[in-house]
KEBAKOL-204272 format. One record per residue (C-alpha): residue number from 0; residue in one letter; chain; x, y, z. Coordinates in pm, whole numbers, plus 32768, in hexadecimal, padded with zeros to 4 digits. Example, Ala and Ser with C-alpha at 12.3 -4.5 7.8 and 13.67 -1.06 7.14 Angstrom:
% KEBAKOL-204272
{num:0; residu:A; chaine:A; px:84CE; py:7E3E; pz:830C} .
{num:1; residu:S; chaine:A; px:8557; py:7F96; pz:82CA} .
***
This chain:
% KEBAKOL-204272
{num:0; residu:X; chaine:A; px:42DE; py:AF83; pz:2E18} .
{num:1; residu:X; chaine:A; px:42BE; py:B065; pz:2CE6} .
{num:2; residu:X; chaine:A; px:41A0; py:B15D; pz:2CEC} .
{num:3; residu:X; chaine:A; px:4081; py:B10B; pz:2BFC} .
{num:4; residu:X; chaine:A; px:4083; py:B1D4; pz:2ABC} .
{num:5; residu:X; chaine:A; px:3F6C; py:B2C5; pz:2A63} .
{num:6; residu:X; chaine:A; px:3ED7; py:B1CA; pz:2970} .
{num:7; residu:X; chaine:A; px:3EEC; py:B0AC; pz:2A6D} .
{num:8; residu:X; chaine:A; px:3E36; py:B187; pz:2B68} .
{num:9; residu:X; chaine:A; px:3D29; py:B1DC; pz:2A6A} .
{num:10; residu:X; chaine:A; px:3CF6; py:B06B; pz:2A15} .
{num:11; residu:X; chaine:A; px:3CB6; py:B01A; pz:2B85} .
{num:12; residu:X; chaine:A; px:3B6A; py:B0CD; pz:2B5A} .
{num:13; residu:X; chaine:A; px:3AF3; py:AFB4; pz:2A75} .
{num:14; residu:X; chaine:A; px:3A9B; py:AEF1; pz:2BAF} .
{num:15; residu:X; chaine:A; px:39C8; py:ADBF; pz:2B5A} .
{num:16; residu:X; chaine:A; px:39E5; py:AE0B; pz:29E7} .
{num:17; residu:X; chaine:A; px:3B5B; py:ADC0; pz:29EB} .
{num:18; residu:X; chaine:A; px:3B1F; py:AC4D; pz:29B2} .
{num:19; residu:X; chaine:A; px:3A52; py:AC9B; pz:287C} .
{num:20; residu:X; chaine:A; px:3B35; py:AD99; pz:27D5} .
{num:21; residu:X; chaine:A; px:3C47; py:AD07; pz:26FA} .
{num:22; residu:X; chaine:A; px:3D92; py:ADC0; pz:2707} .
{num:23; residu:X; chaine:A; px:3ED8; py:AD58; pz:2662} .
{num:24; residu:X; chaine:A; px:3FDF; py:AE50; pz:26CF} .
{num:25; residu:X; chaine:A; px:4116; py:AE76; pz:25FC} .
{num:26; residu:X; chaine:A; px:4271; py:AE28; pz:267B} .
{num:27; residu:X; chaine:A; px:436D; py:AF43; pz:2690} .
{num:28; residu:X; chaine:A; px:4418; py:AEB3; pz:255B} .
{num:29; residu:X; chaine:A; px:42CC; py:AEAE; pz:249E} .
{num:30; residu:X; chaine:A; px:4284; py:B019; pz:24FC} .
{num:31; residu:X; chaine:A; px:43E1; py:B076; pz:2485} .
{num:32; residu:X; chaine:A; px:43AF; py:AFBF; pz:233B} .
{num:33; residu:X; chaine:A; px:4264; py:B072; pz:230A} .
{num:34; residu:X; chaine:A; px:4303; py:B1C5; pz:2349} .
{num:35; residu:X; chaine:A; px:4418; py:B16E; pz:2253} .
{num:36; residu:X; chaine:A; px:431A; py:B118; pz:2146} .
{num:37; residu:X; chaine:A; px:4249; py:B250; pz:2186} .
{num:38; residu:X; chaine:A; px:4384; py:B325; pz:2194} .
{num:39; residu:X; chaine:A; px:4327; py:B3D4; pz:22D8} .
{num:40; residu:X; chaine:A; px:4341; py:B38C; pz:244A} .
{num:41; residu:X; chaine:A; px:41EC; py:B370; pz:24EB} .
{num:42; residu:X; chaine:A; px:419D; py:B466; pz:2605} .
{num:43; residu:X; chaine:A; px:41D7; py:B3C6; pz:275D} .
{num:44; residu:X; chaine:A; px:4069; py:B38E; pz:27B6} .
{num:45; residu:X; chaine:A; px:4021; py:B2F2; pz:2663} .
{num:46; residu:X; chaine:A; px:4152; py:B20E; pz:268B} .
{num:47; residu:X; chaine:A; px:40C4; py:B1A7; pz:27DB} .
{num:48; residu:X; chaine:A; px:3F74; py:B161; pz:2735} .
{num:49; residu:X; chaine:A; px:4015; py:B081; pz:262F} .
{num:50; residu:X; chaine:A; px:40D5; py:AFC0; pz:273A} .
{num:51; residu:X; chaine:A; px:3F99; py:AF7D; pz:2805} .
{num:52; residu:X; chaine:A; px:3E81; py:AF75; pz:2702} .
{num:53; residu:X; chaine:A; px:3F2F; py:AF31; pz:25B8} .
{num:54; residu:X; chaine:A; px:3EB6; py:AF3C; pz:2454} .
{num:55; residu:X; chaine:A; px:3DD6; py:AE08; pz:2462} .
{num:56; residu:X; chaine:A; px:3CD1; py:AE4F; pz:256C} .
{num:57; residu:X; chaine:A; px:3B60; py:AE78; pz:25A8} .
{num:58; residu:X; chaine:A; px:3B6A; py:AF7C; pz:26BC} .
{num:59; residu:X; chaine:A; px:3B02; py:B08F; pz:25CC} .
{num:60; residu:X; chaine:A; px:39DD; py:AFBE; pz:254C} .
{num:61; residu:X; chaine:A; px:3960; py:AF48; pz:26A0} .
{num:62; residu:X; chaine:A; px:388C; py:B07C; pz:26DE} .
{num:63; residu:X; chaine:A; px:3751; py:B0EC; pz:262C} .
{num:64; residu:X; chaine:A; px:37E5; py:B223; pz:258C} .
{num:65; residu:X; chaine:A; px:3911; py:B1F3; pz:24A8} .
{num:66; residu:X; chaine:A; px:399B; py:B341; pz:2437} .
{num:67; residu:X; chaine:A; px:3AF6; py:B2D5; pz:23C7} .
{num:68; residu:X; chaine:A; px:3B76; py:B19D; pz:2317} .
{num:69; residu:X; chaine:A; px:3CE4; py:B170; pz:237C} .
{num:70; residu:X; chaine:A; px:3DD3; py:B0F5; pz:2271} .
{num:71; residu:X; chaine:A; px:3E1D; py:AF82; pz:2295} .
{num:72; residu:X; chaine:A; px:3F69; py:AF74; pz:21DA} .
{num:73; residu:X; chaine:A; px:40A7; py:B041; pz:21E0} .
{num:74; residu:X; chaine:A; px:408D; py:B052; pz:2065} .
{num:75; residu:X; chaine:A; px:3F40; py:B109; pz:2083} .
{num:76; residu:X; chaine:A; px:3FDD; py:B209; pz:216D} .
{num:77; residu:X; chaine:A; px:40FD; py:B23F; pz:207A} .
{num:78; residu:X; chaine:A; px:4015; py:B26A; pz:1F51} .
{num:79; residu:X; chaine:A; px:3F44; py:B362; pz:2017} .
{num:80; residu:X; chaine:A; px:407D; py:B426; pz:2077} .
{num:81; residu:X; chaine:A; px:40ED; py:B432; pz:1F0B} .
{num:82; residu:X; chaine:A; px:3F9E; py:B4D4; pz:1EBC} .
{num:83; residu:X; chaine:A; px:3FBA; py:B5CE; pz:1FD9} .
{num:84; residu:X; chaine:A; px:4118; py:B639; pz:1F75} .
{num:85; residu:X; chaine:A; px:40B4; py:B65C; pz:1E08} .
{num:86; residu:X; chaine:A; px:3F8C; py:B740; pz:1E57} .
{num:87; residu:X; chaine:A; px:3FF7; py:B7F5; pz:1F93} .
{num:88; residu:X; chaine:A; px:4174; py:B7EE; pz:1F7F} .
{num:89; residu:X; chaine:A; px:4233; py:B851; pz:20B8} .
{num:90; residu:X; chaine:A; px:40ED; py:B89C; pz:2170} .
{num:91; residu:X; chaine:A; px:40C2; py:B722; pz:2190} .
{num:92; residu:X; chaine:A; px:422D; py:B6D7; pz:21EB} .
{num:93; residu:X; chaine:A; px:41D4; py:B66E; pz:2351} .
{num:94; residu:X; chaine:A; px:4081; py:B5D3; pz:2301} .
{num:95; residu:X; chaine:A; px:407A; py:B45B; pz:233B} .
{num:96; residu:X; chaine:A; px:3F50; py:B3C6; pz:227A} .
{num:97; residu:X; chaine:A; px:3E74; py:B2FC; pz:2365} .
{num:98; residu:X; chaine:A; px:3D19; py:B2C6; pz:22D2} .
{num:99; residu:X; chaine:A; px:3C09; py:B326; pz:21DC} .
{num:100; residu:X; chaine:A; px:3AD4; py:B3DE; pz:2251} .
{num:101; residu:X; chaine:A; px:3970; py:B39F; pz:21DE} .
{num:102; residu:X; chaine:A; px:39AC; py:B478; pz:20AA} .
{num:103; residu:X; chaine:A; px:3AEB; py:B3B5; pz:2054} .
{num:104; residu:X; chaine:A; px:3BC7; py:B4DC; pz:20B2} .
{num:105; residu:X; chaine:A; px:3D1B; py:B494; pz:2148} .
{num:106; residu:X; chaine:A; px:3D31; py:B4C3; pz:22C0} .
{num:107; residu:X; chaine:A; px:3E93; py:B4ED; pz:2343} .
{num:108; residu:X; chaine:A; px:3F2C; py:B513; pz:249B} .
{num:109; residu:X; chaine:A; px:3FEE; py:B659; pz:24B4} .
{num:110; residu:X; chaine:A; px:40BB; py:B6DA; pz:25DC} .
{num:111; residu:X; chaine:A; px:403C; py:B821; pz:2670} .
{num:112; residu:X; chaine:A; px:4077; py:B8F8; pz:27A3} .
{num:113; residu:X; chaine:A; px:3F3A; py:B868; pz:283E} .
{num:114; residu:X; chaine:A; px:3F9C; py:B700; pz:27F5} .
{num:115; residu:X; chaine:A; px:3F83; py:B612; pz:26D0} .
{num:116; residu:X; chaine:A; px:3E57; py:B67F; pz:2604} .
{num:117; residu:X; chaine:A; px:3D8A; py:B5D7; pz:24F6} .
{num:118; residu:X; chaine:A; px:3D7F; py:B6AC; pz:23BB} .
{num:119; residu:X; chaine:A; px:3C9B; py:B66A; pz:2291} .
{num:120; residu:X; chaine:A; px:3D41; py:B6A5; pz:213F} .
{num:121; residu:X; chaine:A; px:3C5B; py:B6CA; pz:2014} .
{num:122; residu:X; chaine:A; px:3D2D; py:B680; pz:1EE1} .
{num:123; residu:X; chaine:A; px:3C1F; py:B6F0; pz:1DEE} .
{num:124; residu:X; chaine:A; px:3BE5; py:B845; pz:1E90} .
{num:125; residu:X; chaine:A; px:3D49; py:B872; pz:1F0A} .
{num:126; residu:X; chaine:A; px:3CD3; py:B8C3; pz:206A} .
{num:127; residu:X; chaine:A; px:3D3C; py:B84F; pz:21C1} .
{num:128; residu:X; chaine:A; px:3C56; py:B851; pz:22EF} .
{num:129; residu:X; chaine:A; px:3CDA; py:B821; pz:2451} .
{num:130; residu:X; chaine:A; px:3C06; py:B728; pz:2511} .
{num:131; residu:X; chaine:A; px:3C0C; py:B6A7; pz:2676} .
{num:132; residu:X; chaine:A; px:3D43; py:B639; pz:2731} .
{num:133; residu:X; chaine:A; px:3DA8; py:B4D1; pz:26F0} .
{num:134; residu:X; chaine:A; px:3D8F; py:B485; pz:2865} .
{num:135; residu:X; chaine:A; px:3C27; py:B506; pz:2868} .
{num:136; residu:X; chaine:A; px:3BCD; py:B434; pz:2738} .
{num:137; residu:X; chaine:A; px:3C61; py:B2FB; pz:27D9} .
{num:138; residu:X; chaine:A; px:3BA7; py:B339; pz:2920} .
{num:139; residu:X; chaine:A; px:3A62; py:B35B; pz:285E} .
{num:140; residu:X; chaine:A; px:3A9E; py:B219; pz:2798} .
{num:141; residu:X; chaine:A; px:3AEC; py:B158; pz:28D7} .
{num:142; residu:X; chaine:A; px:39BB; py:B1E7; pz:2989} .
{num:143; residu:X; chaine:A; px:38DB; py:B18C; pz:2862} .
{num:144; residu:X; chaine:A; px:3960; py:B026; pz:285B} .
{num:145; residu:X; chaine:A; px:3934; py:B000; pz:29D4} .
{num:146; residu:X; chaine:A; px:37CC; py:B07A; pz:29BE} .
{num:147; residu:X; chaine:A; px:3789; py:AF7A; pz:28AE} .
{num:148; residu:X; chaine:A; px:382A; py:AE58; pz:296D} .
{num:149; residu:X; chaine:A; px:36EE; py:AD84; pz:298A} .
{num:150; residu:X; chaine:A; px:36C5; py:AD6C; pz:2810} .
{num:151; residu:X; chaine:A; px:382F; py:AD16; pz:27BE} .
{num:152; residu:X; chaine:A; px:38A3; py:ABB8; pz:275C} .
{num:153; residu:X; chaine:A; px:39AA; py:AB2E; pz:284E} .
{num:154; residu:X; chaine:A; px:3B06; py:AB09; pz:27B8} .
{num:155; residu:X; chaine:A; px:3AF6; py:A997; pz:2812} .
{num:156; residu:X; chaine:A; px:39E4; py:A976; pz:270A} .
{num:157; residu:X; chaine:A; px:3A99; py:AA35; pz:25F9} .
{num:158; residu:X; chaine:A; px:3B90; py:A9C3; pz:24F3} .
{num:159; residu:X; chaine:A; px:3C8A; py:AA89; pz:2427} .
{num:160; residu:X; chaine:A; px:3C38; py:AA52; pz:22B7} .
{num:161; residu:X; chaine:A; px:3D31; py:AA92; pz:219D} .
{num:162; residu:X; chaine:A; px:3D7D; py:AA2B; pz:2039} .
{num:163; residu:X; chaine:A; px:3EE0; py:A9E6; pz:1FC6} .
{num:164; residu:X; chaine:A; px:3F14; py:AA39; pz:1E55} .
{num:165; residu:X; chaine:A; px:4047; py:A9E2; pz:1D86} .
{num:166; residu:X; chaine:A; px:40BD; py:AA25; pz:1C24} .
{num:167; residu:X; chaine:A; px:41B9; py:A90B; pz:1C02} .
{num:168; residu:X; chaine:A; px:4244; py:A833; pz:1AE9} .
{num:169; residu:X; chaine:A; px:41D7; py:A6EB; pz:1B8A} .
{num:170; residu:X; chaine:A; px:4107; py:A670; pz:1CAD} .
{num:171; residu:X; chaine:A; px:4237; py:A5B3; pz:1D2B} .
{num:172; residu:X; chaine:A; px:42DB; py:A6FB; pz:1D8E} .
{num:173; residu:X; chaine:A; px:41A4; py:A760; pz:1E51} .
{num:174; residu:X; chaine:A; px:4181; py:A60F; pz:1EFE} .
{num:175; residu:X; chaine:A; px:42F2; py:A61C; pz:1F59} .
{num:176; residu:X; chaine:A; px:42B7; py:A768; pz:2009} .
{num:177; residu:X; chaine:A; px:418E; py:A6D7; pz:20C7} .
{num:178; residu:X; chaine:A; px:4268; py:A5AF; pz:2127} .
{num:179; residu:X; chaine:A; px:436F; py:A696; pz:21B8} .
{num:180; residu:X; chaine:A; px:4271; py:A712; pz:22B8} .
{num:181; residu:X; chaine:A; px:41AE; py:A5D1; pz:2303} .
{num:182; residu:X; chaine:A; px:417F; py:A469; pz:2295} .
{num:183; residu:X; chaine:A; px:40D5; py:A445; pz:2140} .
{num:184; residu:X; chaine:A; px:401B; py:A312; pz:20C0} .
{num:185; residu:X; chaine:A; px:3F7B; py:A2FD; pz:1F6A} .
{num:186; residu:X; chaine:A; px:3E12; py:A284; pz:1F76} .
{num:187; residu:X; chaine:A; px:3DC1; py:A28B; pz:1E03} .
{num:188; residu:X; chaine:A; px:3E48; py:A2D8; pz:1CAB} .
{num:189; residu:X; chaine:A; px:3DC4; py:A3FF; pz:1BE1} .
{num:190; residu:X; chaine:A; px:3C4F; py:A3CC; pz:1BAA} .
{num:191; residu:X; chaine:A; px:3B1A; py:A47F; pz:1B2B} .
{num:192; residu:X; chaine:A; px:3BD5; py:A51A; pz:1A0A} .
{num:193; residu:X; chaine:A; px:3B08; py:A618; pz:1946} .
{num:194; residu:X; chaine:A; px:3B42; py:A722; pz:183F} .
{num:195; residu:X; chaine:A; px:3A72; py:A861; pz:183E} .
{num:196; residu:X; chaine:A; px:39F1; py:A910; pz:1707} .
{num:197; residu:X; chaine:A; px:3B12; py:AA06; pz:1737} .
{num:198; residu:X; chaine:A; px:3C0C; py:A8E9; pz:1723} .
{num:199; residu:X; chaine:A; px:3C67; py:A8E2; pz:1894} .
{num:200; residu:X; chaine:A; px:3CB5; py:A780; pz:1903} .
{num:201; residu:X; chaine:A; px:3C69; py:A727; pz:1A6D} .
{num:202; residu:X; chaine:A; px:3CA0; py:A5F6; pz:1B49} .
{num:203; residu:X; chaine:A; px:3CAE; py:A59E; pz:1CBB} .
{num:204; residu:X; chaine:A; px:3D8F; py:A4C2; pz:1D8E} .
{num:205; residu:X; chaine:A; px:3D55; py:A45A; pz:1EF5} .
{num:206; residu:X; chaine:A; px:3E6F; py:A441; pz:1FF2} .
{num:207; residu:X; chaine:A; px:3EA2; py:A431; pz:2167} .
{num:208; residu:X; chaine:A; px:3F73; py:A533; pz:221D} .
{num:209; residu:X; chaine:A; px:3FC2; py:A4B5; pz:2379} .
{num:210; residu:X; chaine:A; px:3E66; py:A44E; pz:23F3} .
{num:211; residu:X; chaine:A; px:3D9D; py:A533; pz:2309} .
{num:212; residu:X; chaine:A; px:3D08; py:A4C5; pz:21BD} .
{num:213; residu:X; chaine:A; px:3D36; py:A5D1; pz:20B1} .
{num:214; residu:X; chaine:A; px:3CF1; py:A600; pz:1F3F} .
{num:215; residu:X; chaine:A; px:3DDA; py:A6A4; pz:1E45} .
{num:216; residu:X; chaine:A; px:3D39; py:A744; pz:1D14} .
{num:217; residu:X; chaine:A; px:3DFE; py:A76E; pz:1BD3} .
{num:218; residu:X; chaine:A; px:3DA7; py:A868; pz:1AC1} .
{num:219; residu:X; chaine:A; px:3E67; py:A891; pz:197D} .
{num:220; residu:X; chaine:A; px:3E3D; py:A93C; pz:182E} .
{num:221; residu:X; chaine:A; px:3F0D; py:A93A; pz:16F2} .
{num:222; residu:X; chaine:A; px:3F52; py:AAB0; pz:1718} .
{num:223; residu:X; chaine:A; px:3FCB; py:AA98; pz:1881} .
{num:224; residu:X; chaine:A; px:4140; py:AA6B; pz:18C4} .
{num:225; residu:X; chaine:A; px:40FC; py:A982; pz:19EB} .
{num:226; residu:X; chaine:A; px:3FD5; py:A8C9; pz:1A84} .
{num:227; residu:X; chaine:A; px:3F27; py:A95A; pz:1BB5} .
{num:228; residu:X; chaine:A; px:3EFC; py:A87E; pz:1CE8} .
{num:229; residu:X; chaine:A; px:3E10; py:A8D2; pz:1E08} .
{num:230; residu:X; chaine:A; px:3DDC; py:A830; pz:1F5D} .
{num:231; residu:X; chaine:A; px:3CDB; py:A897; pz:2063} .
{num:232; residu:X; chaine:A; px:3D57; py:A870; pz:21C8} .
{num:233; residu:X; chaine:A; px:3CDC; py:A8BF; pz:2326} .
{num:234; residu:X; chaine:A; px:3D41; py:A88E; pz:248E} .
{num:235; residu:X; chaine:A; px:3C9F; py:A8E0; pz:25DE} .
{num:236; residu:X; chaine:A; px:3CB5; py:AA52; pz:262E} .
{num:237; residu:X; chaine:A; px:3D28; py:A9F6; pz:278D} .
{num:238; residu:X; chaine:A; px:3E69; py:A954; pz:2708} .
{num:239; residu:X; chaine:A; px:3F9C; py:A9E6; pz:27B0} .
{num:240; residu:X; chaine:A; px:4096; py:AA9F; pz:26D8} .
{num:241; residu:X; chaine:A; px:41AD; py:A9A4; pz:2718} .
{num:242; residu:X; chaine:A; px:40C8; py:A880; pz:26BC} .
{num:243; residu:X; chaine:A; px:4028; py:A91C; pz:258A} .
{num:244; residu:X; chaine:A; px:404E; py:A84A; pz:2450} .
{num:245; residu:X; chaine:A; px:3FB5; py:A967; pz:2389} .
{num:246; residu:X; chaine:A; px:40CF; py:AA50; pz:23EE} .
{num:247; residu:X; chaine:A; px:41D3; py:A941; pz:23AA} .
{num:248; residu:X; chaine:A; px:4145; py:A903; pz:2250} .
{num:249; residu:X; chaine:A; px:4134; py:AA77; pz:2202} .
{num:250; residu:X; chaine:A; px:42A2; py:AAA5; pz:225F} .
{num:251; residu:X; chaine:A; px:430C; py:A971; pz:219A} .
{num:252; residu:X; chaine:A; px:4252; py:A9D8; pz:205E} .
{num:253; residu:X; chaine:A; px:42D3; py:AB3B; pz:206F} .
{num:254; residu:X; chaine:A; px:443B; py:AABF; pz:2073} .
{num:255; residu:X; chaine:A; px:4410; py:A9FF; pz:1F2B} .
{num:256; residu:X; chaine:A; px:43E9; py:AA6B; pz:1DC0} .
{num:257; residu:X; chaine:A; px:4282; py:A9F5; pz:1D99} .
{num:258; residu:X; chaine:A; px:41C7; py:AB2E; pz:1D2F} .
{num:259; residu:X; chaine:A; px:4120; py:AB16; pz:1E84} .
{num:260; residu:X; chaine:A; px:3FFA; py:ABEB; pz:1EF8} .
{num:261; residu:X; chaine:A; px:3F26; py:ABD1; pz:2031} .
{num:262; residu:X; chaine:A; px:3DB3; py:AC1D; pz:2030} .
{num:263; residu:X; chaine:A; px:3D59; py:AC4C; pz:219E} .
{num:264; residu:X; chaine:A; px:3BE9; py:AC3E; pz:21F9} .
{num:265; residu:X; chaine:A; px:3C40; py:AC74; pz:2366} .
{num:266; residu:X; chaine:A; px:3B98; py:ABDC; pz:2498} .
{num:267; residu:X; chaine:A; px:3A35; py:AB67; pz:245D} .
{num:268; residu:X; chaine:A; px:3940; py:AA7F; pz:2511} .
{num:269; residu:X; chaine:A; px:399A; py:A918; pz:24C0} .
{num:270; residu:X; chaine:A; px:38BF; py:A865; pz:23C8} .
***
């Protein structure tokens, strides 16, 4: 049996709160893709964190005191690293952007002789301030979540809410992509057509995806090269990775030329 990693050991301290803290760890391939986009290999403990906790999570928001807001997309980490390298140059070579602090300064994980340390980079002042060790920060976040266990919403009563957005030539291309991931049935034609004072035309169309009834919104303007299509979607937060239609849709859309973007609201109490 493999020994538990340092992050796995830390997460054991969640105790009863574990069933109320949503974690979506990344696969090894997803961590590698993230590192490729950022242009830097994450320090070992941070890689372990991403494999166990992931980008979409509510561990860091489960306590009463939120000091850091971890980045939720690899693109955000890359953009933050571009800023660090522009301002700090080689000083930030080994700094892997991880979060923003309460003053919107970039917090990065940097290897040190004492262990992987959180360092606050202030791009406006051009200063860097060493903070606590990453392991200490994680232990504090876990302890805070565990202490707040009684007030947390169980994962079984949460859903993962997202919005799929496309800039495509025709809705047929978008529906074809949905149909590649699950069965699609049209429930209506375009209806409720309106034109705003700015000349934006909108309409909605209802359809069924597998057993879920959804609505596609269409927006178009004479100055836009293509219409914009939006679909709100959710699934239970407890859905297993291999059964997740959300993940299947995300992968399918990303493989097509649809001008696809994902707005991820994360896990929230179902409504």
